[in-house]
C-alpha positions as a printed Julia matrix, in Angstrom:
301×3 Matrix{Float64}:
 -68.75   -8.96  -18.76
 -66.98   -9.61  -15.46
 -67.87  -13.27  -15.77
 -66.24  -13.43  -19.21
 -63.07  -11.79  -17.93
 -62.96  -14.17  -14.97
 -63.49  -17.12  -17.28
 -60.71  -15.95  -19.61
 -58.32  -15.47  -16.7
 -59.09  -18.9   -15.33
 -58.66  -20.58  -18.72
 -55.24  -18.86  -19.15
 -54.1   -19.13  -15.56
 -50.99  -21.14  -16.46
 -49.87  -18.42  -18.88
 -50.21  -15.7   -16.23
 -48.41  -17.76  -13.59
 -45.58  -18.58  -16.01
 -45.26  -14.93  -17.03
 -45.14  -13.77  -13.44
 -42.61  -16.45  -12.58
 -40.45  -15.5   -15.55
 -40.51  -11.83  -14.57
 -39.68  -12.68  -10.98
 -36.94  -15.06  -12.06
 -35.51  -12.41  -14.35
 -35.27   -9.94  -11.49
 -33.75  -12.64   -9.3
 -31.18  -13.61  -11.94
 -30.3    -9.97  -12.54
 -29.95   -9.29   -8.82
 -27.78  -12.36   -8.41
 -25.66  -11.24  -11.36
 -25.22   -7.78   -9.82
 -24.26   -9.27   -6.46
 -21.75  -11.67   -8.0
 -20.32   -8.89  -10.15
 -19.95   -6.65   -7.07
 -18.16   -9.44   -5.2
 -15.88   -9.97   -8.19
 -14.99   -6.27   -8.36
 -14.41   -6.2    -4.6
 -12.05   -9.17   -4.8
 -10.24   -7.58   -7.73
  -9.69   -4.43   -5.68
  -8.5    -6.44   -2.7
  -6.14   -8.5    -4.87
  -4.64   -5.65   -6.89
  -1.25   -6.14   -5.21
  -1.35   -9.91   -5.76
  -1.16   -9.7    -9.56
   1.95  -10.37  -11.63
   1.51   -6.92  -13.18
   1.75   -5.19   -9.79
   4.69   -7.35   -8.77
   6.6    -6.42  -11.95
   5.78   -2.73  -11.57
   6.98   -2.7    -7.97
  10.17   -4.6    -8.76
  10.88   -1.91  -11.36
   9.89    0.83   -8.89
  12.22   -0.54   -6.2
  15.17   -1.71   -8.29
  14.83    0.3   -11.5
  17.88    1.6   -13.32
  17.13    4.55  -15.59
  19.04    3.13  -18.55
  17.15   -0.16  -18.55
  13.67    1.02  -17.62
  13.2     4.51  -19.09
  13.89    5.3   -22.73
  13.57    9.06  -22.6
  16.34   11.47  -21.72
  13.84   13.85  -20.15
  12.71   11.32  -17.52
  12.73   13.1   -14.11
  15.72   11.27  -12.65
  15.26   12.94   -9.26
  12.13   10.8    -8.9
  13.96    7.49   -9.42
  15.27    5.17   -6.72
  12.75    6.39   -4.15
  12.98    3.32   -1.84
  16.76    3.78   -1.58
  16.52    7.53   -1.09
  13.99    7.32    1.72
  16.02    4.59    3.43
  19.05    6.88    3.3
  16.99    9.63    4.95
  16.08    7.15    7.69
  19.71    6.2     8.25
  20.81    9.85    8.34
  18.15   10.75   10.91
  18.49    7.81   13.3
  21.22    8.12   15.92
  22.26    5.16   18.04
  21.52    5.79   21.69
  21.54    3.72   24.84
  18.08    2.35   25.54
  16.91    2.7    21.92
  16.8    -0.65   20.08
  19.18   -0.88   17.13
  16.46   -2.43   14.98
  14.05   -1.19   12.33
  10.56   -1.97   11.06
   9.58   -1.3     7.45
   5.79   -1.56    7.42
   4.31   -1.73    3.93
   7.71   -2.83    2.63
   6.53   -3.75   -0.88
   9.24   -5.84   -2.54
  11.82   -4.93    0.04
  14.31   -2.4    -1.35
  14.1    -0.03    1.63
  14.27   -2.97    4.05
  17.51   -4.17    2.47
  18.96   -0.65    2.45
  18.16   -0.2     6.16
  20.2    -3.36    6.82
  23.34   -1.36    5.95
  23.12    0.07    9.48
  20.61   -1.97   11.48
  21.58   -5.52   12.54
  17.88   -6.5    12.43
  15.23   -5.17   10.05
  11.69   -6.52    9.84
   9.78   -5.93    6.59
   6.02   -6.47    6.63
   3.58   -6.24    3.74
  -0.05   -7.25    3.28
   0.66   -8.78   -0.14
   1.69  -12.44   -0.07
   3.09  -11.97   -3.58
   5.36   -9.13   -2.48
   6.58  -10.98    0.61
   7.39  -14.06   -1.49
   9.45  -11.82   -3.77
  11.23  -10.31   -0.76
  12.18  -13.74    0.51
  13.39  -14.81   -2.93
  15.55  -11.68   -3.13
  16.86  -12.41    0.37
  17.71  -15.97   -0.62
  19.17  -15.39   -4.09
  20.09  -11.71   -4.11
  18.34  -11.23   -7.45
  15.06  -11.9    -9.25
  13.98  -11.8   -12.9
  10.95   -9.77  -13.91
   9.38   -8.15  -16.98
   8.22   -4.62  -17.7
   5.52   -3.76  -20.22
   6.58   -1.74  -23.23
   3.2    -1.76  -24.99
   0.36   -4.24  -25.02
   1.84   -7.71  -24.58
   5.37   -6.64  -25.55
   7.78   -6.7   -22.62
  11.42   -6.27  -21.67
  13.1    -8.72  -19.31
  15.07   -7.24  -16.41
  16.71   -8.39  -13.2
  16.17   -6.95   -9.72
  19.45   -7.04   -7.82
  20.15   -6.42   -4.13
  23.44   -4.6    -3.65
  26.12   -7.23   -2.95
  27.55   -5.29    0.02
  24.26   -5.62    1.96
  23.98   -8.44    4.5
  20.6    -9.82    3.45
  20.47  -12.12    6.46
  19.8    -9.1     8.64
  16.33   -8.85    7.05
  13.21  -10.71    8.11
  10.13  -10.58    5.87
   6.62  -11.57    6.83
   3.08  -11.07    5.65
   0.97   -8.92    7.95
  -1.79   -6.36    8.29
  -0.7    -2.86    9.3
  -4.12   -2.35   10.89
  -3.76   -5.48   13.02
  -0.1    -6.0    13.84
   0.86   -8.74   16.32
   0.89   -7.52   19.91
   4.2    -9.3    20.54
   6.05   -7.75   17.62
   8.22   -5.76   20.04
   9.68   -2.27   19.9
  12.02   -0.72   17.37
  14.43    2.16   17.18
  13.1     3.17   13.77
   9.8     2.63   11.98
   9.38    3.44    8.29
   5.81    3.69    7.0
   6.09    4.75    3.38
   3.06    5.47    1.17
   0.86    3.34    3.41
  -1.97    5.13    5.2
  -3.94    6.01    2.05
  -4.14    2.31    1.18
  -5.39    1.06    4.57
  -9.06    0.37    5.38
  -8.61    2.09    8.75
  -5.37    4.09    9.0
  -6.24    5.2    12.54
  -5.85    1.61   13.73
  -2.28    1.71   12.45
  -1.52    5.19   13.76
  -2.69    4.22   17.23
  -0.1     1.41   17.32
   2.92    3.6    16.63
   3.46    4.59   20.25
   3.9     0.94   21.23
   6.02    0.08   18.16
   8.66    2.73   18.84
  10.85    2.85   21.91
  11.22    6.26   23.61
  13.79    8.22   21.61
  13.07    6.19   18.48
  12.36    7.67   15.06
   9.21    7.38   12.96
   9.55    8.19    9.26
   6.11    8.56    7.73
   5.52    9.23    4.04
   2.32    9.67    2.08
   1.07   11.44   -1.04
  -2.36   11.55    0.66
  -4.12    9.96   -2.32
  -7.19    8.83   -0.39
  -9.62    6.69   -2.41
 -12.84    5.03   -1.29
 -11.86    1.81   -3.09
  -9.19    1.37   -0.41
 -10.42    3.39    2.57
 -14.04    4.18    3.52
 -14.4     7.95    3.5
 -15.31    7.97    7.19
 -11.78    6.69    7.9
  -9.86    9.16    5.75
  -7.09   11.02    7.54
  -7.68   14.08    5.35
  -8.88   15.29    1.98
 -12.52   16.09    2.77
 -14.81   18.73    4.25
 -16.25   17.88    7.67
 -19.76   18.47    8.99
 -18.83   22.0    10.08
 -17.66   22.91    6.58
 -13.99   22.77    7.58
 -11.37   21.33    5.23
  -9.61   18.39    6.86
  -5.92   18.32    5.89
  -3.97   15.1     6.43
  -0.86   16.58    8.04
  -2.99   18.42   10.59
  -4.75   15.18   11.5
  -1.4    13.43   11.8
  -0.22   16.14   14.18
  -3.36   15.76   16.29
  -2.87   11.99   16.51
   0.92   11.84   16.9
   1.96   14.94   18.85
   0.87   13.64   22.27
   3.68   11.04   21.97
   5.95   12.34   19.2
   7.84   15.5    18.3
   7.88   16.52   14.63
  11.57   16.81   13.69
  11.49   17.74    9.98
   9.52   17.5     6.73
  10.52   16.73    3.14
   8.82   16.46   -0.23
  10.1    13.41   -2.12
   9.07   12.6    -5.69
   8.79    9.08   -7.05
   8.0     7.47  -10.37
   6.2     4.17  -10.98
   6.52    2.87  -14.52
   3.44    1.28  -16.12
   4.49    1.14  -19.79
   7.24    2.64  -21.9
   5.12    5.78  -22.37
   2.97    5.87  -19.22
   4.26    6.51  -15.72
   2.87    7.62  -12.37
   4.67   10.72  -11.06
   3.89   11.35   -7.4
   5.22   13.54   -4.61
   5.21   12.04   -1.13
   5.13   14.19    1.99
   7.76   12.74    4.34
   7.62   13.63    8.02
  10.15   12.63   10.67
   8.98   12.15   14.25
  10.87   11.41   17.46
   9.16    9.36   20.15
   9.0    11.43   23.34
  11.11   10.07   26.16
   8.86   11.14   29.0
């Protein structure tokens, strides 16, 4: 009996080898497919701010006019024009003082509206964003003062609009460059004001950025930090979250408390605000968010 089985196996050895190879190859192909698919998804996440869709949405977010962008009378108008409103808060808080540079840094500047608005007061404003697409748009707006874009109404139907920098702003005061908030150049210098708006919950390691703030701001300078604290693992590994989780001791970690722990050795908390903003996706779908804005003064001794 065993001899017959052995003989059968030997006579059909090519079939068994082929079957085993096919099964192995199938696993290999599937594994390769999964790996490639993972890499594709990773790149898509990394490039979310490099798409034309994101660029159009942020141009609308920064330069939107209610009449041209929103069709409904019940749109929460207090949530519009956020980049201008937060820039105005910066300008109202900063006071010129001897020894404090009369310059500003807008880190995570998007398509530049706040940077331009800060130039109403500051002779030099540096806007930095990780997105090459956004920085290109900033430089086009600096050069031309305007830029055409489209907003989605539904599906592939769009409305054409124009982003316009206010004509009374000296655009030449602004400098835009691509950069990584977690790895800023060591020779970037010091500023009298730093605006970091809706940034830390989109950084891979926000603590790298937070640790740089002491060197970015001159003593007596003002930090304006804003965040809705929407931490997501697709942007930030959970181990690097500033808040929004329960630690090993069962304690809830709240972002503002972490910010105080990190910043208070070198900064004094001056005031806090809640500022709403609205990002339009389609004619009938919008993101309504409330950012927690904190104002910090760099200690002078």
